[in-house]
C-alpha positions in Angstrom: 0.0 0.0 0.2 1.4 3.5 -0.7 0.2 6.7 0.3 1.5 9.1 -2.1 -0.4 12.7 -1.4 -2.2 13.9 1.9 -4.6 16.6 2.7 -3.7 18.6 6.5 -6.3 21.0 7.5 -5.9 23.0 10.5 -8.1 26.4 11.8 -5.1 26.9 14.6 -3.5 30.2 13.9 -0.2 29.1 14.9 0.2 25.4 14.6 3.4 23.6 15.8 3.5 21.3 13.6 5.1 18.6 15.7 2.7 16.2 15.0 3.2 16.6 11.7 6.7 16.4 11.4 5.9 12.7 12.9 4.2 11.8 9.4 8.0 12.2 7.9 8.4 8.5 8.0 5.4 8.1 5.6 8.3 8.8 2.5 9.0 5.0 3.3 5.6 4.1 1.8 5.5 6.6 -0.9 4.3 9.9 0.1 5.6 12.9 -2.1 3.5 15.6 -1.4 1.3 17.2 1.7 -1.4 19.5 0.4 -2.0 22.2 3.5 -4.9 24.0 4.3 -3.1 26.0 7.2 -0.7 29.0 7.6 2.4 29.0 5.7 5.0 26.6 7.4 8.3 27.8 8.3 10.9 27.2 5.9 12.9 24.8 8.1 9.8 22.5 8.1 9.7 22.7 4.3 13.2 21.6 4.1 13.0 18.8 6.6 10.2 17.5 4.3 12.4 17.7 1.3 14.7 15.7 2.7 12.5 13.2 2.8 11.5 13.7 -0.6 8.5 15.1 0.5 7.0 18.3 -1.3 4.8 20.6 1.2 2.2 22.6 -1.3 -0.6 25.2 0.2 -3.8 25.3 -1.1 -6.9 27.8 -1.0 -9.9 26.6 1.6 -13.7 27.2 1.2 -16.4 28.7 3.2 -18.4 25.3 2.4 -15.3 23.3 4.0 -16.8 20.0 4.0 -17.6 19.6 0.4 -14.6 21.5 -0.6 -12.7 19.0 1.4 -14.1 16.1 -0.4 -13.6 17.5 -3.7 -10.3 18.3 -3.2 -9.6 14.6 -1.8 -11.1 13.6 -4.9 -9.4 15.8 -7.7 -5.9 15.5 -6.3 -6.3 11.9 -5.2 -5.6 12.1 -1.7 -4.9 9.2 0.2 -5.4 10.3 3.7 -7.1 13.6 5.6 -5.5 15.0 8.6 -7.3 17.3 11.0 -5.6 19.4 13.6 -7.2 21.0 16.1 -7.6 21.5 19.8 -9.3 19.4 22.0 -10.5 21.5 24.8 -13.7 20.6 26.3 -16.5 22.9 25.2 -14.6 23.9 21.9 -13.5 20.4 20.4 -12.5 21.3 17.0 -14.5 24.5 16.7 -15.3 25.3 13.2 -14.3 21.8 11.8 -17.5 19.5 11.9 -15.6 15.9 12.7 -19.1 14.6 13.0 -19.8 14.9 9.2 -16.5 13.9 8.4 -16.9 10.7 10.2 -20.1 10.2 8.3 -18.7 11.0 4.9 -15.0 10.3 4.4 -14.1 8.3 1.3 -10.6 8.2 2.8 -9.1 7.5 6.3 -9.1 10.3 8.8 -6.7 11.0 11.0 -7.3 13.3 14.2 -4.7 15.2 15.6 -4.8 17.1 18.7 -2.7 20.3 19.4 -2.9 19.8 22.9 -2.4 16.0 23.0 0.7 14.0 23.5 2.6 15.7 20.3 6.1 15.0 21.6 5.5 11.4 22.1 4.4 11.0 18.5 6.8 13.2 16.7 9.9 11.8 18.6 8.9 8.3 18.3 7.0 8.5 15.3 3.5 8.4 14.3 3.2 4.8 14.1 5.5 3.4 16.5 3.2 2.0 18.9 -0.6 1.7 17.6 -3.5 0.6 19.7 -5.9 -1.2 16.9 -9.3 -1.3 18.2 -11.3 -4.1 17.2 -14.9 -5.6 17.6 -14.7 -8.3 14.7 -16.8 -6.4 12.3 -16.3 -6.1 8.8 -15.0 -2.3 9.8 -12.6 -3.3 12.5 -11.2 -5.8 9.3 -10.6 -3.2 7.2 -8.8 -1.4 9.7 -6.5 -4.5 10.6 -6.0 -5.0 6.9 -4.8 -1.0 6.6 -2.3 -1.8 9.1 -1.1 -4.7 6.9 -0.8 -2.5 4.0 1.6 0.0 5.7 3.7 -2.6 8.0 6.6 -1.2 6.8 6.4 2.0 8.8 4.4 0.1 11.9 6.2 -0.4 15.1 4.2 -2.6 17.9 0.7 -2.8 17.6 -1.6 -3.8 20.6 -4.9 -5.1 19.4 -7.5 -4.4 21.7 -11.0 -5.7 22.1 -13.6 -4.4 24.7 -16.1 -6.8 26.7 -19.3 -4.5 27.3 -21.0 -7.4 29.4 -19.9 -11.0 31.0 -19.4 -13.3 28.0 -21.1 -16.8 27.6 -18.8 -20.0 27.5 -19.5 -20.1 23.8 -18.3 -16.7 23.4 -14.8 -16.8 25.4 -14.3 -20.1 23.1 -15.1 -18.0 20.1 -13.0 -15.3 21.5 -9.9 -17.4 22.1 -10.2 -18.9 18.3 -10.1 -15.4 17.1 -7.2 -14.5 19.1 -5.3 -17.5 17.6 -6.4 -16.3 14.2 -4.9 -13.1 14.7 -1.5 -14.5 16.0 -1.1 -16.5 13.0 -1.4 -13.7 10.5 0.9 -11.4 12.6 3.5 -14.5 12.5 3.3 -14.8 8.5 3.1 -11.1 8.5 6.2 -10.4 10.4 4.2 -8.2 12.9 5.0 -7.4 16.5 1.3 -7.5 17.8 0.3 -8.4 21.0 -4.0 -9.0 21.9 -5.5 -7.4 25.0 -9.2 -7.7 26.7 -10.6 -4.8 28.1 -14.0 -4.5 30.1 -16.1 -1.9 30.5 -17.2 1.4 28.2 -16.1 1.0 24.8 -14.6 4.6 24.3 -13.1 4.7 27.9 -11.3 1.4 27.6 -9.6 2.1 24.6 -8.5 5.3 25.7 -7.2 3.6 28.9 -5.1 0.9 26.5 -3.5 3.6 25.1 -1.9 5.1 28.0 -1.5 1.6 29.6 0.6 0.9 26.8 2.0 4.3 25.8 0.6 4.5 22.3 1.8 6.9 20.0 -1.5 6.1 17.9 -5.3 4.4 18.0 -6.6 3.4 15.0 -10.4 2.2 14.2 -12.7 1.2 11.9 -15.5 2.8 11.4 -19.0 2.2 9.2 -20.9 5.1 9.1 -24.2 3.1 8.7 -25.6 3.4 12.6 -26.4 -0.2 11.9 -27.2 -1.4 15.7 -25.0 -4.6 15.2 -21.8 -2.0 14.5 -20.0 -2.0 17.6 -17.9 1.4 16.8 -21.0 3.5 16.8 -21.0 7.5 15.6 -21.1 8.3 19.7 -18.5 5.8 20.4 -16.1 6.9 17.7 -16.2 10.3 18.4 -15.7 9.9 22.1 -12.4 8.0 21.4 -11.4 11.4 19.5 -12.7 13.7 22.0 -11.2 12.0 24.5 -7.8 10.4 23.4 -4.4 12.3 23.9 -3.0 10.8 21.0 -3.9 11.0 17.2 -6.9 8.8 16.2 -6.9 6.9 13.0 -10.3 6.4 11.6 -10.6 3.7 8.4 -13.8 4.1 6.7 
């Protein structure tokens, strides 16, 4: 899998760009260009990306932000959309309608917090330690395949499954079989992955796992249909984004 071009969007007047620097490793899987809807970045930042063979290019925005994002993503064949903003209570990503993006994004969406754990993700690498949340749904399966596709830049993966209620004996047996299946896939793909089971509220436990394992990112699959059988509903997915102190990657 290659990520040749990404779209970076922020409404921050003076973004630190520390998290953006954590993306230089994407050059190892084909990243050539970053389209910036943001204030002009420092020349030193352009030079550092240029050293990795990545060009930073400014683009003009539009008052109709969401349609504009999807139009640019389509015309420019963008592989990843990045939203960078504040995660402060009561003003979460003010001016950027994240819920609408979640419902309609055609490509993976990376949400980054300016007041999160920027230093860890930028110095260790954004994909150094990934929490991959799963519920065995098709959406979670797509997220797992995405991680396999970019395994060249992924360090360790901690796969997290959250129990919301006490499982039956049959469910425990089925869970063990699935864990063994994942283990075999990891061995075949030569990926450093571990499996963990948490119990409680979905979003809270996923965020807790990211702290327990000192993660640099949380990755989740997402199916924006609102189907009752889907584990990651709009609300739980949004709660993870809102509560997480590390970037959250949403794979549609």
